[in-house]
C-alpha positions in Angstrom: 19.1 -21.2 -12.0 15.3 -21.5 -12.8 13.0 -18.5 -12.5 10.3 -19.1 -9.9 6.7 -17.9 -10.0 7.4 -15.0 -7.6 9.7 -13.4 -10.3 7.4 -14.1 -13.3 7.2 -10.9 -15.4 10.2 -9.1 -13.9 12.7 -7.4 -16.3 16.1 -9.0 -16.2 18.0 -5.9 -15.0 15.6 -5.5 -12.0 16.0 -9.2 -11.2 19.7 -8.9 -11.3 19.7 -5.8 -9.1 17.8 -7.6 -6.4 19.8 -10.8 -6.8 23.1 -8.9 -6.6 22.6 -6.1 -4.2 26.3 -5.5 -3.8 26.7 -4.6 -7.5 26.0 -1.0 -8.7 23.4 -0.4 -11.4 26.2 0.5 -13.9 27.8 -2.9 -13.2 24.4 -4.6 -13.8 24.1 -2.9 -17.2 27.7 -3.8 -18.1 27.1 -7.4 -17.0 24.2 -7.7 -19.5 26.0 -5.7 -22.3 29.0 -8.0 -22.2 27.0 -11.1 -22.6 27.5 -12.5 -19.1 23.9 -13.5 -18.6 22.0 -15.9 -20.8 18.2 -16.7 -20.7 17.2 -20.1 -22.1 20.6 -20.4 -23.7 20.5 -17.1 -25.5 22.4 -13.9 -24.7 20.1 -11.6 -22.8 19.3 -8.1 -23.8 18.5 -5.3 -21.4 14.8 -5.3 -22.1 14.3 -9.1 -21.7 11.4 -10.0 -19.3 11.8 -13.2 -17.3 9.0 -15.8 -16.9 8.4 -18.7 -14.6 10.4 -21.7 -15.8 13.0 -19.7 -17.7 16.6 -20.9 -17.2 19.2 -18.2 -16.4 22.9 -18.7 -16.5 25.3 -16.1 -14.9 28.9 -16.1 -16.0 31.0 -14.9 -13.1 33.4 -16.4 -10.6 32.2 -17.9 -7.3 34.1 -15.2 -5.5 32.5 -12.4 -7.4 29.0 -13.8 -6.9 29.7 -14.1 -3.1 30.7 -10.5 -3.0 28.0 -9.0 -5.1 25.2 -11.1 -3.7 25.8 -9.7 -0.2 24.2 -6.4 0.7 26.5 -3.6 1.8 25.0 -3.8 5.3 23.0 -6.4 7.2 19.7 -7.0 5.5 17.0 -4.8 7.0 19.1 -3.9 10.0 17.3 -1.3 12.1 13.9 -1.9 10.4 11.0 -2.0 12.9 9.4 -5.4 13.5 6.2 -3.8 14.6 3.8 -5.2 12.1 0.1 -6.2 12.5 -0.5 -9.0 10.0 -4.2 -9.6 9.3 -4.0 -12.1 6.5 -1.2 -14.0 4.6 -0.9 -16.7 2.0 1.7 -17.6 -0.6 0.7 -14.7 -2.8 -0.2 -11.7 -0.6 0.1 -10.3 2.9 -2.5 -7.9 4.3 -1.4 -5.7 7.2 -3.1 -3.1 9.5 -1.2 0.2 9.0 -0.9 2.5 12.0 -1.4 6.3 11.8 1.9 8.2 11.1 3.5 5.5 8.9 4.2 6.0 5.2 3.3 3.1 2.9 6.0 4.0 0.3 9.5 5.4 0.9 10.0 9.1 0.9 13.5 10.6 0.7 15.6 9.3 3.7 12.6 7.4 5.2 12.8 3.9 3.7 13.7 2.1 7.0 10.6 3.5 8.7 8.0 2.8 6.0 5.4 0.1 6.0 7.0 -1.4 2.9 10.3 -1.8 4.7 8.6 -3.5 7.6 6.8 -5.9 5.3 10.0 -6.6 3.3 11.8 -7.4 6.6 9.0 -9.6 7.9 8.9 -11.7 4.7 12.7 -11.9 4.6 12.8 -13.1 8.2 9.9 -15.6 8.0 9.7 -16.9 4.4 12.1 -19.5 3.0 13.1 -17.9 -0.3 13.8 -19.9 -3.3 17.4 -19.6 -4.5 17.6 -16.9 -7.1 14.3 -15.3 -6.2 14.5 -11.6 -6.5 10.9 -10.2 -6.1 10.4 -8.1 -3.0 6.9 -7.5 -1.5 5.2 -4.5 -3.0 2.0 -2.6 -2.0 -0.8 -2.8 -4.6 -2.5 0.3 -3.3 -1.7 3.0 -0.7 -3.1 4.9 2.3 -2.2 8.4 3.4 0.4 8.7 6.2 -2.3 9.6 8.7 -4.9 7.1 7.5 -4.8 3.8 9.3 -6.0 0.4 8.2 -5.7 -2.4 5.7 -3.0 -2.4 3.0 -2.4 -5.3 0.6 1.2 -6.3 -0.4 1.9 -8.6 -3.2 4.6 -11.3 -2.5 4.9 -12.3 -6.2 4.9 -10.6 -9.5 1.8 -12.5 -10.4 -0.1 -11.3 -7.4 1.0 -7.7 -8.1 -0.5 -7.9 -11.6 -3.7 -9.6 -10.5 -4.5 -7.3 -7.6 -3.6 -4.2 -9.6 -6.1 -5.3 -12.2 -8.7 -6.2 -9.6 -8.5 -2.8 -8.0 -8.8 -1.0 -11.4 -11.9 -3.0 -12.2 -13.5 -2.6 -8.7 -13.3 -6.3 -8.0 -11.7 -5.2 -4.7 -14.1 -3.4 -2.3 -12.7 -1.1 0.3 -14.7 0.3 3.2 -13.6 3.0 5.7 -14.8 4.5 9.0 -14.5 8.3 9.2 -15.3 10.7 12.0 -16.7 14.0 10.4 -17.8 17.3 11.7 -21.6 18.1 11.8 -24.6 15.8 11.8 -25.2 13.6 8.7 -28.7 12.2 8.9 -29.0 10.0 5.8 -26.9 8.0 3.4 -25.5 9.7 0.3 -23.1 9.6 -2.6 -20.6 12.2 -3.8 -19.8 12.0 -7.5 -17.6 14.8 -8.7 -14.3 15.1 -10.7 -11.2 15.8 -8.6 -8.0 17.5 -9.4 -4.7 17.9 -7.6 -3.5 21.4 -6.9 -0.6 23.0 -5.1 0.5 22.0 -1.6 -0.7 18.5 -2.2 -4.4 19.3 -1.9 -7.1 17.6 -3.9 -10.1 19.8 -4.9 -13.4 19.4 -6.8 -12.7 20.3 -10.4 -14.7 22.9 -12.3 -13.2 21.7 -15.6 -11.3 18.5 -16.3 -10.1 16.4 -13.4 -10.8 12.7 -12.8 -14.3 11.4 -12.2 -14.6 10.1 -8.6 -17.4 8.5 -6.5 -17.7 8.0 -2.8 -20.7 6.5 -1.0 -21.4 7.1 2.7 -23.8 5.9 5.4 -24.1 7.4 8.9 -23.6 5.0 11.8 -24.2 7.3 14.7 -24.0 11.0 15.6 -22.9 12.5 18.9 -21.2 15.7 20.1 -21.5 17.6 16.9 -19.9 14.8 14.9 -21.0 11.8 12.9 -19.3 8.4 12.4 -19.6 7.4 8.8 -19.2 4.1 7.0 -17.7 4.9 3.6 -17.3 2.8 0.4 -14.9 3.9 -2.3 -16.1 3.4 -5.8 -12.9 5.0 -7.3 -9.5 5.5 -5.7 -8.2 9.0 -6.1 -5.6 10.6 -3.9 -7.3 12.2 -0.8 -10.7 11.3 -2.4 -12.5 10.8 0.9 -11.1 13.9 2.5 -11.9 16.1 -0.5 -15.4 14.7 -1.1 -16.5 15.0 2.5 -15.1 18.5 2.8 -17.0 19.5 -0.4 -20.3 18.6 1.2 -19.5 20.5 4.4 -18.4 17.6 6.6 -14.6 17.5 6.7 -12.9 14.9 8.8 -12.4 15.9 12.4 -8.8 17.1 12.7 -8.3 17.5 9.0 -7.2 21.1 8.9 -5.9 20.9 5.4 -9.5 20.3 4.2 -11.2 22.9 6.4 -11.7 21.3 9.8 -11.3 23.3 12.9 -9.5 22.2 16.0 -6.1 21.8 17.6 -3.1 21.8 15.2 -1.7 18.7 16.7 -4.8 16.6 16.2 -4.6 14.0 13.4 -7.8 13.2 11.5 -9.8 10.0 12.0 -10.0 7.8 8.9 -9.6 4.0 9.1 -9.7 1.4 6.2 -11.5 -1.3 8.2 -12.9 -3.7 5.6 -11.5 -5.3 2.4 -13.1 -7.8 0.1 -11.8 -9.3 -3.1 -14.5 -11.0 -5.3 -15.8 -12.8 -2.2 -12.5 -14.8 -2.0 -10.8 -12.8 0.7 -12.7 -10.9 3.3 -10.8 -9.2 6.2 -11.6 -6.6 8.9 -9.3 -4.5 11.0 -10.7 -3.1 14.3 -10.7 0.6 15.0 -7.3 1.7 16.5 -7.4 2.7 20.1 -6.9 6.4 19.4 -10.1 6.3 17.3 -12.0 4.4 20.0 -10.9 6.8 22.7 -12.0 9.8 20.6 -15.5 8.3 20.0 -15.8 7.5 23.7 -14.9 11.1 24.6 -17.7 12.3 22.3 -20.3 10.1 24.0 -20.5 7.3 21.4 -22.0 4.1 22.8 -19.9 0.9 22.9 -22.2 -0.7 20.3 -20.7 1.4 17.5 -17.0 0.9 18.5 -16.8 -2.7 17.1 -16.9 -2.4 13.3 -17.7 -5.3 11.1 
């Protein structure tokens, strides 16, 4: 079989693992070690990286291939089909993540993650080339309780390109945040951040990673302010830690010093994403965010973000 663009750059053992989901990893390594896979006519080694156009030969019986290429259970059985697709092309898919959903799998939670939903969506809707093994993968992440735009790569090439673009700030991300207190003018927080115990990010006195967040007030009401935020770096909990450090924690974010009911989830939404002026997408505020703003007396003119 010939390697397609979606699998360009994938190590051979990972390609085999996805192509043959019924074979254990130990079997994959034995399969390579015993010379039962050749790439471009040469016996493959475990560290071989596949590229588009490579020819791969597998030496196994038709019966063995039929058994090992079938997953142990129905593919993506039980995975939710609740997915808000904002943009899609041959290389990427951008989705609007709801509050409460993990992007990546935690122990025992894969079937409920955003990644599982995207994998299932692509599996159900895209005609896969025979032998294609790449599965959609997120190129960045949001916290469980942050809603909004997340980009998934559908090919190895897109994963590399978008990963590089995010590192070089070619991808611009904007958020809406509801914070405590009145913020009267635009500002910028530029401090080093460091991760500490209990998964909390704090401003670092020594060391840490330099981080920068710009914010602009949109409207203030009821002892709160709606901010429009642009990330200039992408550290874990960066927005939450930076806003808390200037005395304006997110409403409902008790981990970072906000007061309020224990069952209230904070209000942070990744609403705008732009990549080098080639892709420009917006996700409207979720209804829970809109309802909160209305309850605080915010006018309808600020509820439709653009």
